[in-house]
N, C-alpha and C positions, 0 to 999 in steps of 0.2 A: 247727343252724337254716340254711335256705336263703333266700337272696335271688336271685330271676332278675331279670336285667337284659336288656329287649330293647333291641340296639343299632340295631335297624331302627325303633325309634320306638315300637313296640307296648306298653302300658300293662301293668303287673303289679300285683296287688293283694296286698297282705301283711296278712293276718287271724291275729293272735295268732301261736301255733307253725305256721300253715299257711301255705301259700303257693298261691295260684292264679294261672296264667299263661295267658294267651291265647296260642296257638302255632298256626302255619300250617305246613303242608308245604314251602311256598315259602322261608319265613323261617327254617327251623329251622336252619341253617347260620350264621346271625347272631344266635343265643341265647347269651348267655354266664352260667352261674351261679357265684357267688361263696358261700361259706361264711363267715359271720360268726364271728369268735372270741369275740365278748361277745353281749350282747342288743343290739340298735340303741338307740339314746340316746333316740329318740323314743317309745318304749314305756314305760309306767307300772312302778311298782315291784310285782312279784307278791303277791298277796294274801297268800301264806305266810309272806313275808318283810317285810312292814309292819313289824310291831313286835318284829322280832329285833334284839337289841343283841349285836352282836360282842364276843368277849371280846379283852380286850388282851393280845397275846404276852408271855409273860415270858421276858425275857431275861437270862441269868446274868452277874453283875458283871464277871466277866473278859471273856467275850466281849463286853458291851458298851464296855469299856475299849479293847479291840483293834479294834472296829469303829469307835470314835471315832477311835482313832490313825490308821487307815488313811484314814478321813475328811479328818482334818486333812491328812494328808501328801497327798492326792488335790487338797483346796483350794489347798494352798500351790503344788504342782504348776502347775495350771491358772491361779493368780494370776501364777506366774512366766510363764508362756507367753504370757499375754493381755500381760502387761507387755512383753516382750520384742517381740512382733508390732505394739504399739503404739508402741514405740521405732524398730523398723524403719519402720513407715509414716511416722513424723515424718520420718525421714532421707530417704525417697523423697520427701516433701513438699518439703524443703528442696533435694533435686536438681533437682525440677520448678518451682523457684521463678522467676518471669518473670526476674528481674534475673540471676540464676546461669544459666538457660538463654541468654539473650542473651550474657553474658560467654563462656561456651563456645562459642557459636555464631561469636563474633568472634574468638576465638583459632584456632578451627578454620578459619576463612576465612583467617588470617594466615598460618597453617601451609600451609594448601593452597596459597596464592600462591606462597609460598616453594618449594614442590616444583614447582609448575607452571612457575616461573621456571628451576627447574634444569633441568626436562625440556625448556623450550624451548631453554635454551643447548646441550644436547645433540643436540637434532635440529639447531639452526642449525648445529653443526659439522659433522654428518654430511650435511647439506644442502649446506653448501660443497663438500664432499670429491665429494658426488655430481655437482654442477652443474658442478664443473671438470673431472672426467672424461669427462660427457657432452659438455662444450665441446671438449675434445680429439678424442674420437671423432666429433664433426660435422666439427670441420675435417678431420680425416682423409677423412670420408666426402667432403667437398664437393672436396677436392683429387683424390681418385680420381675423382669424376665429371668434373672439368674435364679432367684427362689422357685419360678415355676420351673426351669429348667433341672434345677436340683430335686423337685418333687418328682418329674418325669423319670429322671434317672434312678430315683429311689423306687420308683413303682417298676420301672424295667427291670431293676436288678431282682426286685422281689418276685416279679414273673418268672425270670430266669431260675431263680432259686426253686421256686415251686414246680418248674416244668423240670428240673434236674433232679429233683427229690422224688418226683413222680416217675422219671425213668429209672432211677434207682431203684424204686418199689418194683418196677415190671421187668429188671434183670433177669429175677429168676426163671421167669416166662419165656425168656428169649431162646430159642433153638440155637444151639452150638455145636461145634465138631463132638463134643464130649456126650450129650444127650439127643442126637439126632437120631439114633437107632430108636430109643424109647418113645421119640415123637411120631415116628413113622408107625410103630405099633399101636399106638393110641390111636391114631387117624385111621388106620385099617380097622379097627375094633368100633371105633364109634363113628360110623357113618353118616354123613350128614346129608339131608336132601333139601337142596335149594330151591325145589320146585313146590311151594306152598303157597297156600292164601291166609289172608289175615283178615278178619272182621273188624267191627267198630269196637269191639270189646278187648282186642288185641289177642284172641284165640288165633292159634295156627292149625290149620287144617291141610293134611297129606294124603297122599294114597295109601300109605301103609301105617300100621298105629305104630310100628317099632321105630320106623324112621320119624313118625310125629313125635314120640315122646324124647327120642334123642334130640331131635330140632329143638323141641321146647326147652330142654335142660340146655342147651348150648346158647341158643338166641335169648333167653328169659333174662340172664345177668346182663 
């Protein structure tokens, strides 16, 4: 017997041993057919079997004894398994008892604190060694920088002294209020023409020979 189930919500009518289905081409892929192994429970007894009295099967004595033995063994095994599962469940209930759980948590906390303290001591020793090493390295770095700064200061003072010495040597050539008249006379006498050309050998070429000589004498030093 077939029972047609419409997943899409379309109803199906079951009439005795016949099945009438409302089907559409669009919903055919949503139709599922199930074959019943027995008659549906909502159908009444067939008329041909209303007054039928089934015969009780006759089992031989030896077979009955063997079946009873197997059944007893099965019941004993199942009872043992159920008792075992019950005992295991009770043990788990004891393990999850509030007092037991709190006690285990406290013990675990104490043990964790001991392990944490041990780790902290080890890390503290490692940190002390590392800080001492970093301190020595920092001292060496600072000393090195101080020596470099001292060397730079010496070089700077030396350059300043050389510059001051050079300026002192150039003091006589400075134009002051005392020798300004003499400097003007020398400038008028020695006329310098800045319009000149220089070749690759350093020779200076100007328009007049006199200015060329004067320019050469002035520029060449």
